[in-house]
VOPAGU-2260 file (C-alpha; in pm, 1 decimal, decimal comma):
REM VOPAGU-2260
SITE   aa  ch    i         X         Y         Z
SITE  MET   A    0    4701,2   -5121,6    3257,4
SITE  SER   A    1    4414,3   -5363,8    3293,3
SITE  ASN   A    2    4362,2   -5288,9    3661,8
SITE  THR   A    3    3992,4   -5251,0    3738,7
SITE  ASN   A    4    4059,6   -5074,3    4068,8
SITE  PRO   A    5    3917,8   -4722,2    4022,0
SITE  PHE   A    6    4159,1   -4580,4    4278,6
SITE  ALA   A    7    4455,6   -4683,8    4064,5
SITE  TYR   A    8    4366,3   -4389,3    3841,7
SITE  VAL   A    9    4382,1   -4147,6    4135,6
SITE  THR   A   10    4719,1   -4291,1    4236,4
SITE  ALA   A   11    4840,6   -4255,0    3877,6
SITE  ILE   A   12    4729,0   -3890,5    3875,7
SITE  TYR   A   13    4916,9   -3825,0    4200,3
SITE  GLU   A   14    5230,1   -4005,7    4079,3
SITE  LYS   A   15    5208,0   -3865,3    3723,4
SITE  LYS   A   16    5190,0   -4204,5    3553,3
SITE  ILE   A   17    4994,0   -4196,5    3229,8
SITE  ILE   A   18    4720,0   -4456,4    3185,1
SITE  HIS   A   19    4585,4   -4509,8    2834,5
SITE  GLU   A   20    4314,1   -4764,1    2911,9
SITE  MET   A   21    4004,7   -4595,7    3057,0
SITE  ALA   A   22    3787,4   -4906,5    3101,4
SITE  GLY   A   23    3801,0   -4896,6    3482,7
SITE  PHE   A   24    3794,9   -4519,2    3522,7
SITE  ASN   A   25    3506,3   -4403,1    3741,5
SITE  PRO   A   26    3476,2   -4021,0    3733,7
SITE  TYR   A   27    3259,9   -4007,9    4046,9
SITE  LEU   A   28    3502,8   -4206,6    4263,2
SITE  CYS   A   29    3800,1   -4021,4    4120,6
SITE  ASN   A   30    3646,1   -3679,7    4191,0
SITE  HIS   A   31    3530,2   -3790,4    4534,9
SITE  SER   A   32    3878,5   -3910,4    4620,6
SITE  LEU   A   33    4037,0   -3588,9    4495,0
SITE  SER   A   34    3788,4   -3378,8    4691,0
SITE  ASN   A   35    3927,3   -3518,2    5018,7
SITE  ASN   A   36    4243,3   -3306,7    4988,2
SITE  LEU   A   37    4262,1   -2930,4    5016,3
SITE  ASP   A   38    4490,6   -2879,4    4718,1
SITE  THR   A   39    4283,0   -3093,7    4481,7
SITE  CYS   A   40    3932,2   -3009,5    4602,6
SITE  LEU   A   41    3869,9   -2724,1    4357,9
SITE  ILE   A   42    4008,9   -2926,1    4068,1
SITE  ALA   A   43    3767,5   -3209,5    4148,5
SITE  ASN   A   44    3483,7   -2958,7    4167,6
SITE  GLU   A   45    3570,6   -2831,5    3820,8
SITE  MET   A   46    3523,5   -3184,4    3687,6
SITE  ASN   A   47    3188,6   -3205,6    3867,7
SITE  VAL   A   48    3079,5   -2901,4    3666,8
SITE  HIS   A   49    3151,4   -3090,2    3341,4
SITE  PRO   A   50    3019,6   -3445,4    3396,0
SITE  SER   A   51    2944,3   -3502,0    3028,0
SITE  LEU   A   52    3310,6   -3499,1    2924,0
SITE  PRO   A   53    3442,7   -3836,4    2808,6
SITE  PRO   A   54    3658,6   -4026,5    3061,3
SITE  GLU   A   55    3975,3   -3961,9    2858,6
SITE  ALA   A   56    3918,2   -3586,0    2875,0
SITE  GLN   A   57    3840,8   -3594,6    3246,3
SITE  TYR   A   58    4148,6   -3802,0    3323,3
SITE  GLY   A   59    4363,6   -3576,9    3102,8
SITE  PHE   A   60    4243,7   -3263,6    3278,0
SITE  LEU   A   61    4300,3   -3412,1    3623,5
SITE  PHE   A   62    4638,8   -3551,0    3523,2
SITE  HIS   A   63    4765,6   -3210,8    3409,9
SITE  ALA   A   64    4592,9   -2998,6    3675,9
SITE  VAL   A   65    4700,1   -3191,0    3987,9
SITE  ARG   A   66    5056,4   -3143,7    4109,2
SITE  LYS   A   67    5267,9   -3453,5    4171,5
SITE  GLY   A   68    5276,3   -3568,0    4532,3
SITE  LYS   A   69    5148,2   -3818,1    4784,5
SITE  ARG   A   70    4818,8   -3737,1    4950,0
SITE  PHE   A   71    4629,2   -3920,2    5218,3
SITE  GLY   A   72    4277,0   -3780,6    5231,8
SITE  LYS   A   73    4041,2   -3961,7    5464,9
SITE  TRP   A   74    3696,3   -4058,1    5345,0
SITE  THR   A   75    3426,3   -3909,4    5560,8
SITE  LYS   A   76    3192,4   -4163,1    5707,7
SITE  PRO   A   77    2844,8   -4088,0    5834,8
SITE  THR   A   78    2822,4   -4071,7    6211,1
SITE  GLU   A   79    2589,8   -4329,0    6355,2
SITE  ASN   A   80    2325,4   -4227,2    6606,2
SITE  PRO   A   81    2369,3   -4449,4    6915,2
SITE  HIS   A   82    1991,9   -4479,2    6961,2
SITE  VAL   A   83    1916,0   -4628,2    6617,7
SITE  ASP   A   84    1955,3   -4986,4    6737,1
SITE  THR   A   85    1727,2   -4923,5    7035,0
SITE  VAL   A   86    1449,8   -4781,7    6815,6
SITE  MET   A   87    1493,4   -5059,8    6558,8
SITE  GLU   A   88    1462,5   -5325,9    6826,1
SITE  PHE   A   89    1177,4   -5156,9    7013,6
SITE  TYR   A   90     958,7   -5095,9    6707,8
SITE  ASN   A   91    1093,9   -5388,8    6501,6
SITE  CYS   A   92    1153,3   -5160,3    6204,4
SITE  SER   A   93    1418,4   -5084,4    5942,4
SITE  LYS   A   94    1709,9   -4849,5    5993,1
SITE  ASN   A   95    1550,0   -4582,0    5772,9
SITE  LYS   A   96    1226,4   -4593,4    5974,8
SITE  ALA   A   97    1425,5   -4579,1    6299,6
SITE  LEU   A   98    1614,2   -4270,9    6180,2
SITE  GLU   A   99    1281,5   -4113,3    6089,7
SITE  ALA   A  100    1138,8   -4194,0    6433,7
SITE  LEU   A  101    1443,1   -4044,1    6606,2
SITE  THR   A  102    1350,0   -3702,0    6471,6
SITE  VAL   A  103    1038,8   -3694,9    6692,9
SITE  LEU   A  104    1143,7   -3900,8    6997,3
SITE  SER   A  105    1269,3   -3725,4    7310,5
SITE  GLN   A  106    1563,6   -3834,5    7523,0
SITE  ARG   A  107    1319,7   -3937,3    7796,7
SITE  GLU   A  108    1128,4   -4163,6    7556,8
SITE  LEU   A  109    1452,6   -4320,3    7433,9
SITE  LYS   A  110    1558,6   -4387,2    7791,8
SITE  LEU   A  111    1224,0   -4553,4    7867,8
SITE  MET   A  112    1256,1   -4769,4    7554,9
SITE  ARG   A  113    1605,1   -4881,9    7655,8
SITE  GLU   A  114    1487,0   -4966,6    8008,4
SITE  GLN   A  115    1190,0   -5162,9    7875,7
SITE  LEU   A  116    1414,9   -5358,4    7637,5
SITE  ASP   A  117    1665,4   -5431,8    7914,2
SITE  ASN   A  118    1388,4   -5570,0    8137,8
SITE  LYS   A  119    1273,1   -5822,4    7876,2
């Protein structure tokens, strides 16, 4: 299998299809994907405890430890603060600086910023 898609390895683990070529195997993405399901979360954590194992050993462990079945775990995405864009525009700064500024700004100050930007 010369597929470079790292998620093909997770699918192969779920479907119990053996892959011999480990060139595209990414342990981090594989463990992250497995951690999104309740029944495979602890197995993925066990691999996180042993990051120095070679990819073949990690894949072999996951292949034999995970039961066959289809799983549809959703990737968690960071929630976006609705005021980030306002602060970025008002102070003409980066997203990281805006997130930093949001830790000290009050709701009243944010409202005043939005009003001032709307009046421009």
